[in-house]
N, C-alpha and C positions, 0 to 999 in steps of 0.2 A: 717612649722615650723623647727627650729633646736632639738628641743626637742624629746628625742626618744618616739614613741609611744609605749605601753606597749600590750600585745595579746589581753587584757581582752578589750580594748579601739578598738584594730582592728575590733574585732567581733561585736561591735555594731556599728561602723562605716560601716562595711561591709553589714549589714543585713538593712538599710535604703534605701525607694527609690529614696530619693534626689541624691544618689551616682552613680544610675544607676545600680544599683548590684541588681536589681529585674530582672534582663536578664537574657533572657532563658540558653544564654551561660554559665551564671556563677552559675547557679543552684546547679551543684555538691560540689561547694564549701561551699554554703551556705548550704546544707543537711550535709555536712560531720561536720561542726561547731555544727550544731544542734545534731547531733551525741554527738560528744564530752560533749558537755552541760548536755545534758540528761544522759549520762554515770555520772557525779557527780551527779546527781540528784538523780539515783538510788541508788548511795552509802551512800549519806545522805540519804534515805530511809531507808537501814538497818540500820544506826547508830540513828536513832530515835526510832527504832521498841526496840532496847535495853535499850534506857532509862524510866526509870519509873517516868512519871509523864503525868498528864492528857493534857498538853498542846501539848507534843511531840505525845503522840496517835492521836489527833485531828490533826497536821499539818503531821503525817506519813499518815495518812487515805488518805489527797487530794492529797499528793504527788504521792500514790498508782494509782492515774488515770492520773495523769500530762501527757501530750505529748506520750502518748502510741501509739496514731496515727497520721498523720498529712495529709490533704487533701489539696492540692493545687489545684488551675487551671493556666493552661497555655493559656493564650492568645496568639495564635500561629500568627495571622495577625500583631501583633505587638511586638513579641519575648519578651513578659513579663512574670512571674510566680508570683502569688500571692496565699498566704498562705489564703484558703478558709472557713477552719473551723477545729477544735482541741479541745480537753478539757486543760484547762489550769487552774493551782491549784493555781496562783498569789501572791505566795510565793516569792516574788524574793530576800529575804533574804535567804533563802535557798534552792534557785531553779535556777541554773544559764540560763534554758531556758526562763523562765518568765521574768528573770531580763534581757536578750537578747532584747525580743519582748519589756519589759516595756521601756528600754533605747532609743530604735529605736522609738519609738513612741514620747517619749519627744522630743528626737532630732528633729524629722523630723517637730516638731509644733515648734517648738524655730526657726529652720530655716526658716521656711516658714513666721515667724513675722520679722527677720531679712530682708527678702527679701523686704518686705513692708516698714521697719524702714528705709533701706538704700536708697528706692525711694525717701521718704521724706525727710530726713535728710542727704545728702549725704557729709556732713562734717564729720560725725561719722564715727569712724574706730573702731575696737572689738580688746580689747585686753585682754589676760588670764593672769588671777592672781592667784598666787596661796599662799594658809597661811598655816603654819604648828604649829602646838604647839609641845614640850619637851614629848619625848615617856614617857608611864608608865606602870606599873601592874596593876592597877586600872582602866579598862575599862571603869565603868561607870562615876569614877572621871574625866578621861580626856574627855569623849565625853561631858558631862556637860561642862568641861572648854572652850573648843573649840565652843560651842554653845553660850553660855554666851559672850563670847571676840568677837564672829561674832555680838551679839545683840547689845553690846556698839558700836562698829563701824559703824554699821548704825543708832544707834539712834544719833551719832555724826554727822553722814551727813544730817540726818532727819532736826536736831535742828538748823542746822547751815544755812542749802539753807533755812529754815522757817523763819529765821532772828530771832531766840529766842536770847537774850542777854547773853553775859556771854558763848555760845555755841562756843567748840573746834573746828577751822577748819579741817579737814580732807584730804587727796588727793584723796577719793570718792565723794567729792565735785564735783569735775570734770567729773564725771560721769552721765549721761543723762539716763543711765537703766543700768541693768545688771539682770545676772541670776546666781545662784550657788548651788550647792550640796556640801555634806557631804562625805567625804569617809575614809575608816577604813582598816588598813593593818596589820599585825605582822608578821615580817621577823624572830623572834628568839630574837628581841631586846626590846620588850615590844609592846605594844599597840601603833600606831601610826594614830591617827585622823588628818584630813586635809579637805580644803575646795578647792575647782576647782573654780573660778567666771570669767564669761564672762563680761567685762566692754564695756562699748559703751562711747566714750568719742572724743572730739575734737583735744585733745594734751596728749600725752602720760603720764599717770601716774607715778610719781617719785618711783623707787623701794626704794632708798634709804629713803625717806620721809616717804614710806610705813611702811618700817621694824621698824625704829623708833619709829612710832606709834603704831604697832602691839606690840614691847615691852613693852611700856607703857600701855597699855590695857591688856595683857596677864602676865604680869609680871616676865615670864621663856620662853619666846620665841622671837627668831628676823627674823627666816630665812622665807624670803618670796622670790616669782619670779613674775614677772611681764615683758611680752613681748607682740610685737604686733603679729596679727595674718595676716599672709600672703597668697596669693595663694587662694585655696580651703578653704571658711568658715569652712565647715565640718570639715579639718582636727585639727582645734582648739575645734570648738563645742562638738566634741565626747569625749574629754578629761572631758568636765563637767557631759557629760550625760552618763559614762560607770557604772559599776555596784558599788552599795553601797560599798559591800564587795568584796575584789578581792580573791574569790574562789582560785585562784590556790598559793597565799601566806598563806591560812590557813590550819589547819587540821578540820576533821570534827566536831573535839569537840571544836575549838575555834570558828568556824563559827558557830556552835551552841549559845554556850555563848552570840558571837556577835550580833544574831538574836533578842535574847532573850533581850537585853539593846536596840537596836534601834528600837524594833517592836512599831506601835505607835507615833513614834518620825516623825517630819518632815524633811525629807532632802532634798527637793528642794524648794529652795525661790528664788522669783525676785523680783525686784524694779523698779520703774521708767517707761521707753518705754517697758519695758518687761513683767510688771506687766498686768494680765487678762488672760494668754495664755492661753487656755484650752487645756489639754493632753488627747487625748481620751481614756476611758474605757477598751474597748475592744483591745485585744492585737492581733487581726486578720488584714490581709491587706484591703485595700479599692477594693471594686471590681469594674470591667471594666464592667458594668452592659448592655453595648449595643453592646461590643463586643464578638466574639464566640469564643468557649473554649474547650479546653480536660480537662477531670478530671485525676488527678495523687494521688494516693493512697499512703501511706508511713506508717509500724507500724515499732516499735523499737523492734530489734530481734538481738539477739547475739552480744547486745554492741553497735549498727549500725541501721541506719533507711533503711530499704531495701524496694523498690519499691514491691507492693503487688498486683498493678492493670494494666490495657493494657498500655503502654507505647506509647507515640504520634505517634511516629514512625508505630510502629506495628500496632497502631488502624488503621492508614492510610492505610496500607497493607491490614488488616483484613476485613476494611470497602469494600473492591470491591470484597475478597472472600465471605463474607458473601450473599453479591448481586447476587453472580451466584448461592445460594444454596435458594433463595429465588423467589415468583413468580414474575414475571415482573410489574404486577399491584402492587403487595406488594412493590416492591423498588420506583415505580413512588410514590408511597403516602408517603412513609419516605422522599424521597427527596424532596417531596412537603410540608411536614411539616418541616422538617430543612431547607428548602429555607424561609418559612413562617416566623419563629422564629427568625431568625438569621439577616432577613431584619429591624425589629423591630415595624413591623409592629403590630398596636393596635387593637383589636376588641373594637364596642361602650361601652365606659365607662369601660374599663376593661385593665390595661396593662399586655403585656405577655412576660414573661421573657426568655432570652435564655435557651437552654435547650441541654442538652449533648447527644450524640448518645447513651448512654445506656437507657434514659428514652425513647427516640423516640422510640426504638424497642420494649421495654415495652408496651409502649402504644400502638402500632400497635399489639401485642401480645393477649391485652384485648379487643381489636375491632373485633378480629376474634374469641374471644372467649364468647364473649357476644356482638353480633351485634347490636342486639334490644335494647339494655340498655345502658343509658348513661356511658359516658367513667369514670373509675374509675382511678385519678392519684395517683401515688406512695406518699408515704411521703415524700422522697427527693431522690435527684439525686444519693446518695451515696446507 
């Protein structure tokens, strides 16, 4: 697309498995993005600690534990790295890290639905529609004005398509499906709420007609943009599923003000063929259960995520070193257990999950200490 992408949108796009950037070779860029996002979260935490209100105190408490560690699993046989475990606050209006993960989940879910729609309706094409309203100093009033105007436009489409007498035609009647989100920025010229929408239609909606309709609905705004999404659909979809708040454009005080206004409001809506898409609640990645993996542990230290566990290459080398220090029968037992777990073989009536090397060593140590008692499993691989 010709439209220039914002850094925020790029962060969301780069974090989604659909783009192929869960590849191990891109992991360095990914962890760096997370580090920058979490740095902003820590700044917001310090700001909220200075705000004297109960709501700020509760959110600060959740931010204090959010993203302090990240546990990844590298599935080395396929070159994938997935986020396996972490603590998230899910306060996406004040936490960029949670906003990245939340946006990535939504983008993945709607891209999956788009692939199904495209197969069933090959005549439909996606278009990116942006609707704006006039800037203003009163955030709550401007946000309410945008939401009310969008409801009126959606009502026009629904009533006309339902055949209700007297219902006015709108260009959105061409849309057989759509999904849209609300976004908020403030670059020093007042609050600027706007809407990004993916529209699925057989023919391109007229930007001129939409602009005229939008002015009649809002009474003060006519600036809209409608363009086809060419090439990789993720390039257009990511404009819709980026942050509700553009953190880089907001001071900490403005960020907090906006979060209070937007809290509890529905910022993502859909209609037609996109209705009913379920976005996963979990902010973790889907595991690849049947594949062997290496664990990678990171902690936020000194303004960045630092590796605190054994790296895959070091682990591969150290495995052979450790084997030289163990008795031959112990080495054979560890290899047999690892081979059994990685083979996907099941015990009767019980599924056996893949285990990391640290767990296998732990289990062998437990057997040596208590050979006559049942094996006590560790609480987790971590």
